[in-house]
Each structure stands twice: as structure tokens, then as C-alpha cells.
C-alpha positions in Angstrom: -16.0 23.9 -6.2 -17.6 21.2 -8.2 -16.3 18.0 -9.9 -14.9 14.8 -8.6 -11.1 14.5 -8.0 -9.2 11.5 -9.5 -6.2 10.5 -7.4 -3.5 8.2 -8.7 -1.6 6.5 -5.9 2.2 6.4 -6.6 3.8 5.4 -3.3 4.8 1.9 -4.5 6.8 3.4 -7.4 7.7 7.0 -6.7 7.9 6.4 -3.0 9.6 3.0 -2.7 12.2 3.7 -5.4 14.3 6.0 -3.1 13.8 4.0 0.2 17.0 2.7 1.8 15.2 -0.3 3.1 14.1 -2.8 0.5 10.4 -3.5 0.7 9.8 -7.2 0.2 7.8 -8.3 -2.9 5.1 -9.9 -0.8 4.7 -6.6 1.2 4.4 -4.6 -2.0 1.8 -6.9 -3.4 -0.2 -6.8 -0.2 -0.1 -3.0 0.0 -1.1 -2.7 -3.7 -4.0 -5.1 -3.1 -5.1 -3.1 0.0 -4.8 0.2 -2.0 -7.0 -1.3 -4.7 -9.6 -2.2 -2.1 -9.8 1.4 -0.9 -11.2 2.4 -4.2 -8.3 3.8 -6.3 -9.0 3.8 -10.0 -5.3 4.3 -10.8 -2.2 2.9 -9.1 1.4 3.4 -10.3 2.7 0.0 -9.3 6.4 0.0 -10.2 9.0 0.8 -12.8 10.7 -1.3 -15.4 14.0 0.4 -15.1 17.4 -1.3 -14.8 17.7 -3.2 -11.5 21.2 -1.7 -11.2 19.8 1.8 -11.5 16.9 1.3 -9.1 17.4 -1.9 -7.1 14.4 -1.1 -4.9 12.1 -1.9 -7.9 13.9 -4.9 -9.3 10.9 -7.0 -8.6 8.5 -5.1 -10.9 7.5 -8.2 -13.0 6.9 -10.3 -9.9 4.8 -7.6 -8.3 2.6 -7.2 -11.4 2.3 -11.0 -11.6 1.2 -11.2 -7.9 -1.3 -8.4 -7.5 -5.1 -9.1 -7.6 -6.3 -6.7 -10.2 -9.5 -5.0 -9.3 -11.9 -4.4 -12.2 -12.0 -0.7 -13.0 -8.5 0.0 -11.7 -5.7 1.0 -14.1 -2.3 -0.4 -13.1 0.6 1.7 -14.3 4.3 1.3 -14.8 7.0 3.8 -15.5 9.1 2.8 -18.6 12.5 4.4 -19.5 13.1 2.8 -22.9 12.0 0.1 -25.4 13.5 -2.7 -23.3 11.5 -1.5 -20.4 8.4 -1.2 -22.6 8.8 -4.8 -23.7 9.1 -6.0 -20.1 6.0 -4.0 -19.2 4.0 -5.5 -22.0 5.1 -9.0 -20.9 3.9 -8.1 -17.4 0.5 -7.0 -18.9 0.5 -3.5 -17.5 -2.5 -1.3 -18.3 -0.6 1.8 -18.9 3.0 3.0 -19.4 4.3 6.3 -18.1 7.3 8.0 -19.8 9.3 10.8 -18.2 11.5 13.6 -19.6 12.5 16.8 -17.9 11.9 20.1 -19.7 15.2 21.3 -18.1 18.1 20.1 -20.2 20.4 20.1 -17.2 18.1 18.1 -15.0 17.4 15.6 -17.8 21.1 15.1 -18.4 21.6 14.5 -14.7 18.6 12.2 -14.4 18.5 10.4 -17.8 22.0 11.0 -19.2 20.6 12.7 -22.4 18.9 15.9 -23.6 15.1 16.2 -23.5 15.1 16.1 -27.3 16.9 12.7 -27.2 14.4 11.4 -24.5 11.5 12.4 -26.7 13.0 10.8 -29.7 13.2 7.6 -27.6 9.6 8.0 -26.7 8.8 7.6 -30.5 10.5 4.2 -30.5 8.6 3.2 -27.4 5.3 4.2 -29.0 6.2 1.9 -31.9 6.7 -0.9 -29.5 3.4 -0.5 -27.8 1.3 0.5 -30.8 -1.6 -1.9 -31.4 -1.2 -3.6 -28.0 -4.1 -1.8 -26.3 -1.8 -0.5 -23.6 -2.5 3.2 -22.7 0.2 5.8 -22.7 1.1 8.8 -20.6 4.2 11.1 -20.6 5.4 13.3 -17.8 7.0 16.7 -18.2 9.4 16.7 -15.2 10.6 20.0 -13.7 7.6 21.7 -15.4 7.5 24.3 -12.5 11.2 24.9 -12.0 14.6 23.2 -12.1 17.0 23.2 -9.1 19.9 23.9 -11.6 18.3 26.3 -14.1 15.5 27.8 -12.1 12.1 28.8 -13.7 11.1 27.1 -16.9 9.2 29.3 -19.3 5.6 28.3 -19.9 6.1 28.3 -23.7 9.0 25.8 -23.3 6.8 23.5 -21.2 4.0 23.7 -23.6 6.3 22.9 -26.6 7.2 19.6 -24.8 3.5 18.9 -24.2 2.8 19.4 -27.9 5.7 17.1 -28.7 4.1 14.3 -26.6 0.7 14.8 -28.3 2.4 14.7 -31.7 3.6 11.2 -30.8 0.0 10.2 -30.1 0.7 9.9 -26.3 -2.7 10.0 -24.7 -2.1 11.5 -21.3 0.2 14.2 -20.0 1.5 14.8 -16.5 3.0 18.1 -15.4 5.4 17.4 -12.5 6.7 19.7 -9.9 9.7 17.4 -9.5 11.6 19.2 -6.8 8.7 21.1 -5.1 9.4 24.6 -6.6 5.8 25.5 -7.7 3.5 28.2 -6.3 -0.3 28.5 -6.7 -0.2 31.5 -9.1 2.3 29.7 -11.3 0.3 26.5 -11.2 -2.9 28.3 -12.3 -1.1 29.9 -15.3 0.4 26.7 -16.5 -2.7 24.5 -16.0 -4.8 27.0 -17.8 -2.5 26.9 -20.8 -2.3 23.1 -20.7 -6.0 22.6 -20.6 -6.3 24.5 -23.8 -4.8 21.5 -25.6 -5.1 18.6 -23.2 -8.5 17.5 -21.9 -9.0 17.5 -18.2 -9.5 13.8 -18.1 -6.0 13.3 -19.6 -4.1 15.9 -17.7 -2.4 14.9 -14.4 -0.7 17.2 -11.9 2.2 15.8 -9.8 3.2 17.9 -6.9 5.8 17.6 -4.2 5.5 19.1 -0.8 9.1 20.1 -0.5 8.3 23.7 0.6 4.9 23.1 2.1 2.8 24.2 -0.8 1.7 20.9 -2.2 -2.0 21.0 -1.2 -2.2 24.8 -2.0 -0.9 23.9 -5.5 -3.6 21.2 -5.8 -6.3 23.7 -5.0 -4.9 26.2 -7.6 -4.8 23.5 -10.2 -8.3 22.3 -9.3 -9.7 25.8 -9.5 -8.1 26.2 -12.9 -10.0 23.0 -14.1 -7.6 20.1 -13.4 -9.1 17.0 -11.9 -6.4 14.4 -11.8 -3.6 14.3 -9.3 -0.7 12.0 -8.2 -0.2 11.5 -4.5 1.8 9.0 -2.3 0.6 7.2 0.8 2.2 8.8 3.8 3.9 11.5 1.7 6.6 9.0 0.6 9.0 10.0 -2.1 11.4 12.8 -2.9 14.0 13.7 -5.4 17.8 13.1 -5.2 18.3 16.6 -6.6 16.2 18.3 -3.9 18.0 18.0 -0.6 15.6 18.0 2.4 12.6 17.2 0.2 9.7 15.8 2.2 8.3 13.8 -0.7 5.1 13.8 -2.7 1.9 15.3 -1.5 0.4 12.9 0.9 -2.5 10.8 -0.3 -4.5 10.7 2.9 -4.0 14.4 3.5 -5.2 15.2 0.0 -8.3 12.8 0.3 -9.1 14.3 3.7 -9.0 17.9 2.4 -11.1 17.0 -0.6 -13.7 15.2 1.5 -13.9 18.1 3.9 -14.5 20.4 1.0 -17.3 18.2 -0.5 -15.1 16.9 -3.4 -15.6 13.2 -4.0 -12.6 11.0 -4.6 -14.1 7.5 -4.4 -11.4 6.5 -1.9 -12.1 5.1 1.6 -10.3 7.5 3.8 -10.5 5.4 7.0 -8.9 2.4 5.2 -6.3 4.7 3.7 -5.3 6.1 7.1 -4.9 2.5 8.4 -2.5 1.7 5.6 -0.5 4.9 6.2 -0.1 4.1 9.9 1.5 0.8 8.9 4.0 2.3 6.5 6.8 2.9 9.1 6.9 -0.8 9.7 7.6 -1.3 6.0 10.1 1.5 5.4 11.7 1.7 8.8 11.1 5.3 9.6 8.4 7.9 10.3 6.5 9.3 7.3 5.5 13.0 6.7 1.7 12.5 6.4 -0.3 14.5 8.9 -3.8 13.1 8.9 -2.6 9.6 9.9 -1.0 11.2 13.0 -3.7 13.8 14.0 -6.8 11.9 12.8 -9.6 13.3 10.6 -11.0 16.7 11.4 -14.3 15.0 12.3 -12.7 12.7 14.9 -13.7 14.0 18.3 -11.8 13.6 21.5 -12.9 13.3 25.1 -13.0 16.4 27.2 -9.9 16.6 29.5 -10.7 16.0 33.1 -10.2 18.9 35.5 -7.2 18.5 37.8 
């Protein structure tokens, strides 16, 4: 396998948004600054959603104002509507991310509208940000399956991708929102997507709900994808996927990539240190494995004979 892997860290948005314990603003800022120092070129910082809807991220503007922005790092915010876009612009975000499920049932449950209505709203958001220099990305949620409707046809997913591109949205994310994907399915959809979305603009977002997260990364990478979302410690999940273990774990992904000779530009030792501190912030253990077991190259003393 050849070609570097670009990993976008999403723990402080996708991870913290569902945590029962509120992570203090100063702790969020300190973590984002530490993540920047490990070498990430992209960090999804927060979300400009209604504080009533997602109280865990009610301090998005304060977090953006407080972080030390590292040159070369893109700081991203999720935006649900034009009001959120205006708040994001005021906070001087580098990129906004929009989300709509390809599943109508999931989008109605999550966003309160049809996918078509969500995409129509994206057009208004694009008018708000046009000419500002802010980059744009849009996510196809439930691209690999919906917990209510089941499998989503590839043609249906690609139609939504084409709708995003028609709005002049620059980047596209295919999201396995509830962890239903398998490697063969991933290879098929990624191959189709790369026919119209350049590899440097296509991101894959996998959850490890059924233990296939890293296998799906390898399938996507083999098909030509090079950009992936991941969350420190494996934080995250979905309210519509009971028992979900969260996003694929960043340090586990970086460790696998480095063991395979795939460069990520991320300092794995520093990342492991940050992951080991996560339980202090969120108040519970986290799913990541490398932070518990250590890197494969970490050797141990030989046990003494009894």
C-alpha cells in the first residue's frame, strides 16, 4: 500500500456532543491545542447548533476564540442552518461541514425534515458563505445503511453526492453513521464516489459499532480513499444505534497505519498520552485499545520464574 493517510480528529465535536458530563471550555481548548501539536492537519472543533439541542457544545464560539491556531491546520465546525453558518463565520472557522442522511427516516428523526429539504437548506447556507473564503464539506449520513430502513442503494447515495457537488460544495464525507458497513460494501461505494470526487476531497467516516471500523478503513484505502475521520479514544456514537462503541479510535488507526508503513504526520506517542487522560475529562473508560495495550513495538520485561 502506498500513499499517506490524512486523519481528521473529531472527538471534540462528534465525541463530546453525546457525553453526559459537560467538558469545560478550558479543557476543550487545552485538548484541541494539544491535538494541534501532535500534527493533525484537520480538527473538527465543535458545532454551531442550538444550545438547547446539543448543550454539550454550547460553548462553540468561546472554544474557537480560545484555541491557538496552528499554521497548516484546518479548524472545522458542523453547521445545521444559515444561523449556524453566520455564527461560524463570526467565529472565523476555516471550514463548515453540513450533514444530511440519505435515509429519509433517519433524516426526519435526526433533522426533522426530508433529505431533500436539508439539501435545499444547504443551498441557502452556501449563499451565506459564498465569497468569504471559508471552505465547505457535506456529509452523506447513513451512506452504508440505516437502522430503520436497512441498506441504502449505491445509486441513491451517489445521487445525494451529485446534489452536493451541484451546490459547489467542495468536499464530501461518506458516513457509516450507525456502524453497519462491511469492507466489500465500502470498496464498492468508495470506487463509485472516487469517479466524481477527487481523493483529496473525499472523507470516510466509520463507526466501530460492530467491530469492523479499521477493516472498513483498509477497504476504503485499498479502493483509493486517503482521508478518514477518527475520534480520540474512540469517543462518540449515535442515539439511534444502541450499544454503539463510537467512532473509530484515532490512536488505534494511527498505530495501524504506522505499523503498515503508511505515514499520517501524527505523533502517536503524544496521541496515546492524550487518550489516557480522556477518562478524567469524560468520567468513564473509553474504547480505544492502543492506549491500554501500548504500541506493538513496546516491549515488556521477561517474567521472572517462580
